[in-house]
N, C-alpha and C positions, 0 to 999 in steps of 0.2 A: 343704319351704319354700325358694324359690329368695331370693338376697340380692342386692342390687345394690349396689357399692361406689361411695364417694363421689366418686373419681376415675376418668378412663378412660387408655388409653395415652397421652394428648396432656397429662395432667395437669390437665385441666380441672376446677375446682370443680365439685361438684354441688349442686343446690339442688332443694327439693320445694316446689310450691305446692298448697294443698290448697284446693280449690273453683276451679269455672270460669265463674264469673259475670265481670261486667266488672273488679272488683278482681282476681281471680287471672289471667286474661287478661291484663291490663295488667302485672301483677307478672313474669308468666312470659315476656312479650315483651322487658320491660326488663332482666331477668336474663341471657336468652338473648343479646340486643344486645349485651351487655358480655362476651360469652365465657363464660358458664357454662353445664354441660350441665343443663337443667331437666326435671323432670319434674312436670307438671301433673296432678291428680286430681281427678276430678267424679266424685260419687255418681248424678248423673242420667243419662239416656241422651243429654243435649245438652249443648252450653255455652251460656252466655247467662245464666244465673241467674234472676232474676225478670223479664228482659226477652226473652221467648222466643216462638216461633210453633208453631201445631200445624194437622195437618190435619182439616178437617169437611167431608165431602163433597166438593164442587169447591172449596171455599174454602180458603185459608192464612190463620188466624186468628192475631192476635197476641194474647196474653193479654190485653192493655190497652194503651192509647194511650200511647205515650211520646214526650216532646218534649224539645228542648233548646233553649238560646238562643245568640246569638254570644258571649256572655260564658263560656259554657262552652268555656274553651280546651283543657281536658284532654280532653274527650270527642271536640272536634273532632280533636284529635291521634290519638285512638284511631282514628276514622274515617278519617284519613289514612293510619295504620299498617298499617289491614287494606285499603286501596283501595276504600273504601266512602264516600268524601266525596260523590260524584256521587249517589250513591244516597241521600242525606239533605241535600238543600239548603236552605238557610236563605232566609227572605222577602229581599225586597231591602230592605225596611222595615217595621217593626212595624206590623201593623194586624189588630187584633182586632175583629168584629162582636159586639155584645152586644144580643140580642134579649131584650126584657122583655115576658112572657107577660100582663102585668096592665096594661100601657099601651094608651092607646085607639089606634084605627088611625091610622096616620101618625107615631105616636111612638113605635113598637115598637123601631125599631133605632138604636142608638147605636155610636160607635167609639172603640176606645182605639188610639191611633197615636201617631207621632212625627214630627217635622219635621226640617230640616237644622240648625237650629240649634244652639250650644253647649246642655250640661247647665246649669240644667234648663229652659232656653227650649225645648228640643225637644218637650218635653211639653205646652207652653203651649196651643197652640191645640187640641189633643185633649181638654184640661181644659176648657177655656173652652166648648167645642161639645159637651161630654158630656151630653145631653139627660136622662139618667137620676139627675141630680142637680140641685138647685136651684141659683142663682146664689151664696147665701151658703154651701150645702154645698161648692161648687167652690173658693171663696175660700178656706174653711176646710182643705180638701184641700191646698191648695197651701202653706198656714201649716206644716201638719203636714208633710209632704213635706221643708220646708226644714229643720224640727227634726229629723227622721229623719237628714238628711244629715249634720247636724252631730254626730251620736253616733259615739263611738269604739268600733269594733267589738272593740278589746283590752280594753276595760273588762270585768273578769268579771261586776260587778255586774248588767250587762245580761242575763245568763244566768237569773238568779233572778227577774227581770221578766216579769210579764204584758204580752204585746202589746196584748191588748184593753183592760187598765185604761189603759194609756199613750195609745191612740188614744183614748180617753172624756176622759183627761185633756187631750188636745189638741184638744178640740172637735169630735170626730167623731161624727156622728149615727149612729144604728143602719141607716139608709138608706145612709150613705155606707160604713160597714163592708160593707154587703151587696153594693152596687152597685161598690166598688173594691177595698178592701182584701182583702176576703175572696176576691171573684172571683179575684185573682192568689195571694193567700196560700194558700187552700186547695189549688189546684192543685200549687202549689211545695212548700209545706209538709206537705200532708196533715193539716192542722188548721185550725179556725177560730180567729180571733184571739184569742178567748179561751182558748184551750187551748195557746196557744204561747210559748215563749220569745222576750222581745223582742230578746235577741242574735240568735238565728236569723233571725227576721223583718226586723230591720234589715241584716241581712247581704243577704237576698235583694232586698229593694227598694234599698238603697243601690247594690248591684252590678248589679243589673238594670236599674234604671230612672234610676238619679242618678250613675252614673260614667260613662258614655260615649253618645253619642247611639243607638248602633247596637246597645248591649249587650243589649236585650231583643228584637232580631229574633228570631223562631221559627222552628225547623228541625224536621223529623219526617221519619221514613224514608217512602220512597215505593215501596218494596218491604218484604215481611214482615221482621220484626226478627230472625227466624231466618237469614236470609241474611246479616245483617250481622253478628250476635253469634255465629252458629254456623259456618256454611259459610265465609264470608270471614275469620273470626277463626281458624278450625282450618287453614285454607289459610295464614296468616300465622305462624302457630305451627310447621306443618310446615317452611316455608320458614326459619324461626329455627332449626330442629333441635331443639324442643320435643317431648318423649315425650308425648302426651297420651292419657290412658287414663280413659275414660267408665264408668260404670255400676261404679265402684270406689270403695266407702266407706272411709275411713278408720277404723281401730277404736282407734288410740292413737297418741301423739307421746311419745317420751322420749328424754332425754338420755343418751349414753354418757359414761363417765369420760375418754375422748379428747376430748372438747369437740364431737363430732359427736354426730348427732340420727339416731334410728331413727323412721321412719313406717311403722307395720304396717296393712297391707291383707290382705284374705283371700288366703292363699297365697303372701304375699310379704312381706318386709322390706326396705325400701329405707333405705341408709344416705345421710345428704348432710351437709354442712356449714352448709346454709342452709335454714330452714324459713320459708314464709309461710302462716299460717292465713288464708285469705281465705273465711272462712264466716261464716253469721250469729253474732250474739253469744252466742246460748245454745249454739250448737254449739261456738265458741270455748271458750266456759266449760268443756263439757265434756271439750275434748281438752287445754287448758292443763295442763302439769305443776306440780305444788306449786312454789311461791315464784316462778313467771313474772310475777305481778302483785301488788302489795301488797293488795290489796283484790278479788279475782277475783267477789266476789259482787255488786260493781257492776256488771257486766256482764248480771245478770239483773234489775236493777233498772231497766234501759233499756227502757221500754214499747214497744209496738209499735201500729201503727194500719192498718186495713185500707183497701182500695180494691176497689170493686165495677165491673165493666165490663158493660154492657148492650149486647148486638149485636142489630140489627134488620136482616133483608133484606127490601126492597120490591120489588114487580113493577114499579116505573116510579121515575125519578128525582124526588125529593121536595126535594133541596137542592142550590142551585147553587153555594155558597159550598165551598170545601174545610174549613170548620171555622167554629163559632161558640160564643160561651160564651152561658149563659141566665141570667136574673133573673126573679123571681116564680114560680118552677116549681122540683121537685126535680130537673130536669135542670140538669147542671153545664157539661160541655163537650161537644159532639158533633163527631165527625170523619167525613169520607167516606173510607171505606177499600175503595171499589170496585175501582179499579184495582188497588191494592198486593195485594188479596187472590185476584185472577184472577177475579172475577164477570164473565160475559159478559152477562148481562141483568138490569135492575133496576139498585138501587143498595143499598149495604151502609153501615149507619151505625154507628158505635160510639160509645156513650156513656161517658165516664171520671167515675165517680163517686167522688170523696176524702173522706176524712174518715167513712166509710161505716158507722161502728157501728152505727147503728141499722136498718141494711138488710142487713148482709153475710150474713144468715142466714136473710133472708126466701126463701119458696118461689118459684121461677120463676113460677108462675101469679100470685102476689100482685105480684109485679115488672111482669109483663105489663100487668095490669089499671092499674097505676099509671103505666107510662111511655108505652106506646101512646097515650092520651088526651092526654099532655103534649107529645108529639111532635105531635099534631095540632092542638094550641094555638099551639105554636110556628111549625109548618111548615104553612101552607094545601094545600101540594102533596100532605101524607100522608093529608089528608082523602079517603076513598075508595081510597086506594091498598091493593093486597092486600098482607098481610104474608106473605111465602114462609118466614120462618124467625126465630125469637126464642130468643134463648138468653143466657146469662150466665155470666160467668167471675169467680172470686172469689179474691183475695188477701189472706188473714186476718191476714197479718203482711207486707204489703208494705212498709212502711217502718218505721222507729224513730219514736215519738212525739216530735214537737219539743216536750215540755212545759218550762215553768220548772225549770230545775235539771238538764236533760238534760246540759248541757255539761260538767259536773265528772263526770259518769260515763262519758264516751267518752275510751277510751284514746288514747294515740299509737301510731306503728308499733311503736316499740321496746318490748320486755320487758325484765325484769331476767334473762332466761335468755339468755346470749351466743348469737347465730344463730337466735334465735324471733322473729319480726315478726308485726305483725298487720296485715289490711288488709280493708277493707268500707266500704260507705256510712256505718256506724253508728260508725266510728272517728273521731277528732278531726281532721276535715278542715276545719273551720269552715262546711261547707257541709251543707244539710239533706240528707234521703237521696234522692238524685237519681243518674242515671247519672254526673253529673258528678263527685260525691262518691266513688263507687264507683272510677272511674277515677283521681281525684286520690290516694285511699288507696293504690292499688296502685302508683303512681308513688312514692309515700312509703315504703312499704316496700321497694320495689327501691333506692332511694336511700340508705337507712338500711343495708340487707344490703351494697351495694357499697361505702360508705363503711367499714363494720367489716371488708371483706375487703381494702381496699385496691386495689379494682378501680377502672378509669375510670368516671368517671360524666358525663363530657362529653355523651353522647348524653341526658341527662336535665336537667342543670341548668338550660337556659334555660327549658324546661317546668316544672320543679319552681318556678323563682323566680316565674312566672305563678300556679303552681297551690298556692302555699304560704297 
């Protein structure tokens, strides 16, 4: 068995980051940028965690469609850090086409967008013209938005309240919830309003729609996610001097009497002064040494929520927009992934189906019978088009469940064990389980570790103030 010491000839402090998702990559880069000698360990054969790509014939397929918003300052920092900003541009201005499958011809298309006026007037024109709601419903939505804007996100009582009940108490009809609140909330929170914490929902809507006129402008990768989160991330890690080991599963993390840490992998023990656990909550629970958290069983109480992704390759172009959201249909959000996937002929659409508890285990044949007719209902161009391929990807534990009360279960970056830190979208970032939350957690873990070591944090402080 080999052993790696905690310092090298230059006296640099060693750190081990366990987990090569966005949280772990971020923590590793931030620690290396401060001069630490970092080893990043990932059990999978690639980096990127739950935002990755794979090959299917001539296609390069993302496991699921991931988007970010202009307000996602930490993820945008990550893109810049790995030289990927140009590959994942933002809209110039928020514009979401919304197709209602049950509306009469001529009234099927509505739009959610913004103007250039200050908050909240930037949404006024979009709300006034949003034909999927009645005039009375639009007026009540405006009043509820102002009430939401007035909530104090630091109030712990919000975590225990139910967002659906709050909306009902503020005059929101079932149609308004479906056509607006859940349209946005399901995609960002991976839960319908009735299953969601008011605290997390308020955070999403206040930050994304009610903080800055451009906060909700949408960005997404125009290349496979693997190019950003694996290829470019690996290049950045290599340039920072990080030792990256894939297909390397950690079996134990234990403290030494001298205050250092031992990280055990097959055939090797790595000694370090700092360890960051950037793995899912259940895996973190299994690796945590005794006494690291007051109530480690709380990690097991953080529920999970699935996301189903349906992939359809047509023999011709059936969608002219880059994406749209749907109402009156089981279809939620549809994205054109033709160019990003490398498809040369036809069109490749990816359907992102969040809060998919009822469908996550359905056979492919059942999903095909359900979704192909729905796409024909929504897209006239799909009627008569040939389907060259149909497949699904399933993430059964895609996110933590944002249920009321989850906030008290999410731990911070620091543990009670000196030198041991936690990172992951499920930790107490204040955000739901998004790429943004993952990166913020990595920043928080690195900031805490560097503070304890007395190392410079200047490269993080400005970002962390935004991400706090």
